[in-house]
N, C-alpha and C positions, 0 to 999 in steps of 0.2 A: 674850162678844162683844168684839172689838177696836175701839176707837175711834181715830180719827185727829185729832190736834189741829193746827190751822193755826198757822204761825209767821209772824212779821212779817219782811219782806225787810229785810236790813241790808247796806249797802254794805261791801265789803271794802277799797276803795281810797278815798283822799281826796287833795285837792290836785292837783298836776300829774299824778300817776299816774292819778287818776280822770278828769281831762280827756282824757288820751291814750286811755284805755280807751273813753270815750264817743265820741270821734272814730272809733275803729275800729268800734264797735257801730253807729253811724249810717252808716258807709260800707257795712257789710254790709247793713243795712236798705235803703239806696238801691239797692244791687246787686240786691236781691230784688224791687224794684219792677217790673223788666222782666227776668225770669229767662230768657226765651227757652224753648227746649226743655229740659226736665229730662233729665239724663243717662240716666235709667232710668225705666221705668214701674213698677219694684218699689216695694213699700210698706215702705221701710226709712228710718231716720233719715239715713243717709249718702247715699242716692240718692233721687230722686223728690221728691214733695211733702211728706211728713210732716216732714222736718227743717226746711225753711223755715217751714212752718206753725207748728211748735212754737216756733222762734226768735221769729217775729213775735208770736205769742200771748203769750209770756212778756214780751217787750219792751213790748207794749201794756199788760199788767198792771202792770208796774213804772212806766211813764210816764203811764198813764191816757189814752193817745192813742186816741181812738175810731176815726178813720179807719184807723189801723194795726190795731186790733182787727178791723175789718170785713174788711181784706185777709187777716188770718190766718184768719178764719172761711171766707172764700172758698177759700183753699188747703186748709183742713181738709176742706171739702165735696168738693173735687176729689180729695183723697187717699182719702177714703172711697168715692167713686164709681168710682175707678180710672181 
């Protein structure tokens, strides 16, 4: 039986580069607050709801942001329901 070990998240940037990266990440998250109509009803990462759901879920995991986690769960539910 194969077991999967979890690893700890480690930042790959620091200093000014990390600050710029976080600014971009936060801009994307804000844009996803009011996504309007998704381009497609397909269940792919590039179109539809799964991509934003995964992005927000990972960001919530990294930051510990509970409201963000709840938003990601809502998008995951929408993606599953179609």
